[in-house]
Structure formats: structure tokens, C-alpha cells
C-alpha positions in Angstrom: 22.7 -5.7 7.5 20.5 -3.6 9.7 19.6 -0.2 8.2 17.9 1.2 11.2 21.0 0.8 13.4 23.2 2.3 10.7 20.9 5.2 10.1 20.7 6.1 13.8 24.5 5.8 14.1 24.9 8.0 11.1 22.5 10.6 12.4 24.3 10.6 15.8 27.6 11.2 14.0 26.1 14.1 12.0 24.6 15.6 15.2 27.9 15.4 17.0 26.3 15.7 20.4 24.5 19.0 19.5 21.0 17.5 19.7 19.2 14.9 21.8 18.5 11.4 20.5 14.8 12.4 20.1 15.7 14.8 17.4 16.5 11.7 15.4 13.2 10.1 16.4 11.3 13.2 15.3 13.3 13.3 12.0 12.4 9.6 11.2 8.8 10.2 12.1 8.7 13.3 9.9 7.6 15.7 12.6 6.8 19.0 10.8 8.2 21.3 13.5 10.5 24.2 12.8 13.3 22.5 14.8 13.1 19.1 13.1 12.9 20.7 9.6 15.9 22.9 10.4 17.9 20.0 11.8 17.2 18.0 8.7 18.8 20.7 6.6 21.6 21.9 8.9 22.9 18.4 9.7 22.4 17.1 6.1 19.8 14.5 7.1 17.0 15.3 4.7 17.2 11.9 3.1 15.9 10.2 6.3 13.1 12.7 7.0 9.8 10.8 7.5 11.0 7.4 6.3 9.6 5.7 9.4 6.4 7.4 10.3 5.2 4.3 12.3 8.3 4.0 14.4 7.3 4.1 18.1 9.2 5.8 20.8 9.4 2.5 22.7 11.0 0.8 19.7 13.3 3.7 19.2 14.4 3.6 22.9 15.1 -0.1 22.6 17.4 0.5 19.6 19.3 3.2 21.4 19.7 0.9 24.5 21.0 -1.8 22.2 23.5 0.6 20.6 24.7 1.6 24.1 25.0 -2.0 25.2 27.0 -2.8 22.1 29.4 -0.1 23.0 28.8 1.8 19.8 27.7 5.0 21.5 28.8 7.0 24.6 26.6 9.3 26.6 27.7 12.9 26.4 24.8 14.6 28.3 21.1 14.3 29.0 19.7 12.2 26.2 22.7 12.9 24.1 25.2 10.5 22.6 28.3 10.4 20.6 29.7 7.6 18.4 32.4 5.6 20.2 35.4 4.5 18.3 33.9 1.0 17.8 30.6 2.6 16.7 32.4 4.6 14.1 34.2 1.5 12.9 30.9 -0.4 12.7 29.2 2.4 10.8 32.1 2.6 8.2 31.9 -1.2 7.6 28.1 -1.3 7.1 25.8 0.0 4.5 23.2 2.7 4.6 20.2 2.7 2.2 21.8 4.4 -0.8 18.7 5.6 -2.6 16.4 6.8 0.2 15.3 10.4 -0.1 12.6 11.0 2.4 12.6 14.8 2.0 12.0 14.7 -1.7 10.0 11.5 -2.2 8.4 10.2 1.0 5.1 12.1 0.6 4.5 10.6 -2.8 5.9 7.1 -2.2 2.5 5.5 -1.1 0.8 7.0 -4.2 3.5 5.7 -6.5 3.3 2.3 -5.0 -0.5 2.2 -5.4 -0.2 3.1 -9.0 2.6 0.6 -9.7 0.8 -2.3 -8.0 -2.5 -1.8 -9.8 -0.7 -1.2 -13.1 1.1 -4.5 -12.8 -2.1 -6.3 -11.8 -4.2 -4.9 -14.6 -1.4 -5.4 -17.2 -0.9 -9.0 -16.1 -4.7 -9.8 -16.5 -4.9 -8.0 -19.8 -2.0 -10.0 -21.1 -3.8 -13.2 -20.1 -7.1 -11.9 -21.5 -8.8 -12.2 -18.1 -11.3 -9.5 -17.1 -12.5 -10.9 -13.8 -10.5 -9.9 -10.8 -10.7 -7.7 -7.8 -8.5 -4.6 -8.1 -5.7 -4.6 -5.5 -6.2 -0.8 -4.9 -9.6 0.7 -4.0 -8.8 4.4 -4.5 -11.0 6.0 -7.2 -8.3 8.5 -8.0 -5.8 5.7 -8.7 -8.4 3.9 -10.9 -8.9 7.1 -12.8 -5.2 7.6 -13.2 -4.8 4.1 -14.5 -7.6 4.5 -17.1 -6.1 7.8 -18.3 -2.6 6.4 -18.5 -3.6 3.3 -20.5 -5.4 5.6 -23.0 -2.3 7.9 -23.3 0.1 5.1 -23.8 -1.4 4.0 -27.1 0.2 0.5 -26.7 -1.6 -2.7 -27.5 -2.6 -5.0 -24.7 -0.3 -7.6 -26.1 2.7 -5.4 -26.0 2.0 -3.5 -22.7 3.0 -6.5 -20.5 6.2 -7.0 -22.3 7.2 -3.3 -22.2 6.3 -3.0 -18.5 8.3 -6.1 -17.6 11.3 -4.9 -19.6 11.2 -1.4 -18.1 11.0 -2.8 -14.6 13.9 -5.2 -15.1 15.9 -2.6 -16.9 15.4 -0.2 -14.0 16.1 -2.6 -11.2 19.1 -4.1 -12.9 20.7 -0.7 -13.0 21.9 -0.9 -9.5 23.6 -3.4 -7.2 22.7 -3.9 -3.5 18.9 -4.0 -4.0 17.0 -7.1 -3.2 14.3 -7.1 -6.0 12.2 -9.6 -4.1 11.4 -7.0 -1.5 9.2 -5.4 -4.2 8.4 -8.2 -6.5 6.9 -10.5 -3.8 4.3 -7.8 -3.1 3.1 -7.6 -6.6 -0.3 -9.1 -7.5 -0.9 -10.5 -11.0 -2.8 -13.2 -12.9 -3.3 -16.1 -10.6 -0.7 -14.6 -8.3 -1.6 -12.8 -5.0 1.1 -10.5 -3.6 2.4 -11.2 -0.1 2.0 -8.7 2.7 5.0 -6.8 4.1 4.9 -9.0 7.2 4.9 -12.2 5.1 7.8 -11.1 2.9 9.8 -9.9 5.9 9.4 -13.4 7.4 10.2 -15.1 4.1 13.3 -13.0 3.6 14.3 -13.3 7.3 14.1 -9.6 7.9 12.7 -7.6 10.8 9.7 -5.5 10.0 11.6 -2.2 10.2 14.4 -3.5 8.0 11.8 -4.6 5.4 10.1 -1.2 5.5 13.4 0.6 4.9 14.4 -1.7 2.1 11.0 -1.3 0.5 11.2 2.5 0.7 14.8 2.4 -0.6 13.8 0.5 -3.7 10.7 2.6 -4.4 12.8 5.8 -4.1 15.3 4.3 -6.5 12.6 3.7 -9.0 11.1 7.1 -8.6 14.5 8.8 -9.0 15.6 6.7 -12.0 12.4 7.2 -13.9 12.1 10.9 -13.0 15.6 11.5 -14.5 15.1 9.4 -17.7 11.4 9.4 -18.6 12.2 8.8 -22.3 13.8 5.5 -21.4 10.8 4.4 -19.3 7.6 5.6 -21.2 5.3 3.2 -19.2 6.9 3.6 -15.8 7.0 7.4 -16.3 3.2 7.3 -16.1 3.6 6.6 -12.4 4.7 10.2 -11.9 2.1 12.0 -14.0 -0.1 14.6 -12.3 1.6 14.2 -9.0 1.9 17.4 -7.1 4.8 17.3 -4.6 3.4 18.8 -1.4 4.5 22.3 -0.5 7.5 22.1 1.8 6.0 24.9 3.9 3.6 24.1 6.7 0.1 25.4 6.3 0.4 27.9 9.1 3.7 29.3 7.6 2.1 29.7 4.2 -0.5 32.1 5.8 2.4 34.1 7.3 4.1 34.1 3.9 1.0 35.7 2.3 0.9 38.4 5.0 4.7 39.1 4.7 4.2 39.6 1.0 1.6 42.2 1.8 4.2 44.2 3.6 3.3 43.4 7.2 6.1 43.3 9.8 6.7 40.4 12.2 4.9 42.2 15.0 1.9 43.0 12.7 1.6 39.5 11.5 1.7 38.1 15.0 -1.0 40.6 16.0 -3.2 39.8 13.0 -2.8 36.0 13.4 -3.0 36.1 17.2 0.3 34.2 17.5 3.5 34.7 19.4 6.3 36.6 17.8 8.5 33.6 18.2 6.1 31.5 16.1 6.2 34.0 13.3 10.0 33.9 13.6 9.9 30.1 13.2 8.0 30.7 10.0 10.7 33.0 8.7 13.3 30.4 9.4 11.2 28.0 7.3 11.2 30.6 4.4 15.0 30.8 4.7 15.3 27.1 4.4 12.8 26.5 1.5 12.5 29.7 -0.5 15.6 30.6 -2.5 14.4 34.1 -3.3 13.6 34.9 0.3 16.2 37.5 1.6 17.2 37.7 5.2 19.0 41.0 4.7 16.3 43.1 6.3 16.5 41.0 9.5 20.3 40.4 9.6 22.9 42.8 8.1 25.5 41.4 5.8 28.3 41.9 8.2 26.6 39.9 11.0 25.6 37.2 8.5 29.3 36.7 7.6 30.3 36.7 11.2 27.8 33.9 12.0 29.0 31.9 9.1 32.6 32.3 10.1 32.0 31.3 13.7 29.9 28.3 12.7 32.6 27.1 10.3 35.6 27.7 12.5 33.8 26.1 15.5 32.3 23.3 13.4 29.0 23.8 15.3 25.3 24.4 14.7 24.7 25.1 18.3 23.0 28.5 18.7 24.4 29.0 22.2 28.0 28.5 21.2 27.6 31.0 18.3 25.7 33.5 20.5 28.4 33.4 23.1 30.9 34.4 20.5 28.7 37.0 18.9 26.7 38.9 21.5 25.4 41.4 19.0 23.3 38.8 17.2 20.0 37.5 18.5 19.2 33.8 18.5 16.6 34.5 15.8 19.2 36.1 13.6 21.6 33.2 14.1 18.9 30.7 13.2 18.0 32.7 10.0 21.7 32.8 8.9 22.1 29.0 9.6 18.9 28.3 7.8 19.9 30.3 4.8 23.5 29.3 4.5 24.4 26.8 7.1 23.9 23.6 5.1 26.4 24.8 2.5 29.1 25.1 5.2 29.2 21.4 5.8 28.5 20.0 2.3 
């Protein structure tokens, strides 16, 4: 099982030749550009956003070359590929990481892991009445969180270890297809030093990328499970306390949002911020994607909106040029707004 190959093949299938392969690379890296964010939504690929921040272009190119040599993809243009029949068959017969949700969880995954790892370490040492150890995490914020959480739990030291163990096992036993050792081998406890990701990958005979994807998959599963049933996991639910999910909007678009709410037009905002009008339009596309109450009616009339939706659905395309050729009265900006506001619903 090789998740990275499966993920890229799945992305190529979703893109259907409408974007280059590097749109996938930027998606996996989590590039916060208007195009990448819009692609994540339009092509229903949000779950893979930012899940491989350290993936290099060189490694990505090697994977694409291998997919091509395997006969799983066919070139359909400059840096564009479609799944071949054998590639589609391969994809259908292989698994994708079922619990990965990069768009929702990836920005908090590291923090949750830091909290979980130190909680397990401290609980293990408390259970064995050992106070001399070096904390596995150095962050003062994580240490403060731990101190506060232990106080709020109101559980004796003797019971804490048992409860934490039972909750972890209960959570991980909820699902099939997850290798618990991917997580467990990294945990540090009393007289037990956790292995590094490289050591575990070697031990489990995985490539480094495969290990990273499995680790993210299992953490996202824990976050999702605990988030949706906090009463069942009183100790593990502490991992999610006082976590602010980062604003989906980029910092620069937030400034535009403030000015828009003050009644300024696109032209006025561009002048005030000394930015191109096209940049401000990119921000409005972000608003259409992320802010439910944001109305595009003042930029695109209802009749044009419906026409864009109809053409996109009938042509089964997200390509701006194709839609524009069929609807000369709509600008590219208007088409982008409509697709951002309603496009994802047309294919889900």
C-alpha cells in the first residue's frame, strides 16, 4: 500500500486534465494561494490540503515519472495528465487514507501531537511514582496546557493512567485499517523512549512519505473521533481545549474584508491598499469560498449565476475558459465567484 501514489492518482482523476500536475504539488504543500485554495474546494480535494508540507518538487517529479512509467497516467498537455485505464483500475483496487482531513485539522495536528505525547509521558511517570525525567516537549505553552488540564480533570494519579490507556485503546479500536504501531512506537513513557519517525518507518518497512501519511491519518482520526464524542473521552478531549483553528482567510484578504465591510468598492480598496484590482478580486473569491454569509449578487446577477452553474454542470468542467467561451457576457472574475460560491456543490 502506497498512499502517496494513490493520492496523486486520485487528485489527477478529480482534476480530469483541467490543471497541471503542480496544482497537486501546491495542494499537498498547502500553498495559500487563491488558485490552490479554490482548486481544493472545486475539485473536492480539501482533505489533502497541506498534508505533505515537506514534500520536495524533486520527489514529486520522481513520483509522477514512476506513475508514467507504470502506465497509470497518460499525458494530455503540457504538465497535464489523465488516468489511464490501468491507472483507474489500480486506484480502485488500492486504499486512500480514510481519515485524513488536511483542510480542517492539519494546522492543529502538530499541537495535538505535542500535547498527546507529553500527556502520555507524564501520566506514565506519575503512575510509576517517578518524578525525575526530561519532558519530551519543550514548549512552555504545552507545559502550561498540561498543568491546567491535569488540574481540571480531577482524577487521581493512580486512575489517570488507566483511564488514558482505556480511552486510547477504545478510540483506536474503533476503526479497521489503521496500524496503531505508527503512533504507539513514537510515545515516550516510564523507562521507554519513543522512536523517531525515521526509525519507525524502517522498523515497519515503510518509506518516509508513507509513514508521514499514516501518522497524519491516525492523528486526524483521533482528533475527529474525540471532537465528535467528548463525553466518551474526558481525558483525550483535553487535547482539544483552547485550540483556535486558524482563520481560513489569508492575512491580506482579512484586511480587504475589513475595508469591504466599511463600504469600499473593489477599486477603492485596491487604491487604499496599493494593490492590483485582480488581487482584490482574488480576495473576494476567498470570501465566496469561506464566508457563508458573503453574497456575490452585487458582482454577478442571479441570471448569470444560474447560467454559469448550468454550463459547468452540463460540461462537467471547472475550466474558466470553457465556461467563458459559452457565456461571453460573464467575466472571468464573475465565473470564478460563482464557482467559488456554488461550484463544489455541483460535483458532490
